[in-house]
N, C-alpha and C positions, 0 to 999 in steps of 0.2 A: 480592537485591532481591525483595521480595514483590510479587505482581501488584497488591495493593491500593494500593501506593505509586505506581502508574502512573496517568497520565491515563486517562479512561474509554475513549478510542479512539486507539490508536496504530497508525499505518500504517507498515509496514516495507516498504521498496522497494529495488530495486537502484540504488545511487547512481551507477553508471557508465552506466546505460541511458538514452538520450535519450527513449524512449517513457515510461519511468518518471518522468523529470523532468517531462515534459509532464503526466503524470497527477497528480503532486504539485501542480503549479501550477494545474491544472484544479480539483482538489478545493479547494485553498486559496481560490481566487477565487470559488468557489460555496458556501463554508461560512461565511456571514456570522455565524453563531452561534459560530464558533470551536470546534467540537466535536472536531476532529481534531488530533492531534499527529503529527509525522513523525520517522522515524529511518531512516537508511540501513542496509541489511543489513550493511554493512561496519563500522559503528560498534560500540563496545563494548556499548551497549544493544541494538542490533539483533542482534548475535551471541548475546548472553545470552538474549534472548527466543526466538530461533529454536531454540537448543539446548534451552531449557526446554520448548518445545512439540514437540520431536523433529523439527524441520524441517531437512533437510540444508542446511547453510550453503554447502557447496562447489558445489552445483548449483541454487541458488535461481532459479527461473524463474516466480515468481508474486508478486503483491502479497500481503501478509499483513496482516490486520486483527486486532489483539489487542483484544478487548472482552469484557466480562462473564466474565473469567477463562478465556477460551478463544481459540484462534487460528483464524481463518477464512482460507481460501485460495481462489485461482482465482476463478471467476465468483461464488461465494458471497460472497467478500470484496468484490468489485467491486459487487455488488448491495446489500450491506449498507451500503457507503459511499454509494452513490447514494441510498438511502432517506433519508439525513440531509442531503443537499444542498438548496440553495435551489430553490424552484420555478422553472421547470418540470423541472429536472434530476432531481428526486426521482422523477419519473415513470418514469425508466429502471428503477427497481426493479420495475416491472410485468413486466419480462422474466423475473422469477422464475417465471412460469407455464410457461416453456420448461423441459423436463426437464433436470435437472442434467447428465446424461451428454452431452447435446447442447451445452449452454452451455459445459461444460468442454472439450469437443472443439474448439470454435471458439476458446476461450481458449488452449488448448494450441498450436494452429496459430500464432496471433499471437505467443505467448511464444517459441516455437521459432525464429521468424524476426525477432524484435524488433531484434537488432543489425544484421542484414542490411538490413532495411527502414528502420529509423530511426536507426541508428548507435550508436556507443558512445564514451564519454569515456575519457580516460586516468586520471582520478581522479574521486572523488565530487563531485557537484554542490555548489556553494557557494551557499546561499540568500541572497537579497537581504535588506536590513534588515527589511522587513515580515515576510517569511516566516520569518526567523531566530527570531523570538519563538515560533514554533510548532514549532521543531525541538528535539529532545532526543537527545543522542548518548551521554551518559555514564550509567553506572549510578547 
């Protein structure tokens, strides 16, 4: 699959992570323009994109945003997503003034403890009817 065949903004997330599911729902409800498409890292499309961009699928501990022919990760992906959300949530992108090493350090702490703090599912999340239209799992 060519990157050009993809929607403009694909969010790849850990489908068994409760925090990640919360994040997908958070983005979805604050993206009234419908800019973002979602795919679990465990799906065929998620695996394909992660491999294409050289991201280790075995130990994925970050949200990934595929946009403009590249993959953004960690706090950079989160801030790029925030920039496109409805107001006032788009103001979160102003946190981009914080140096990347510091943003990513905080991000990594949360990512390392996400299952412990927020829990984990046995299988990937199943989106509701509204959200399902914004999911893409197959190549």
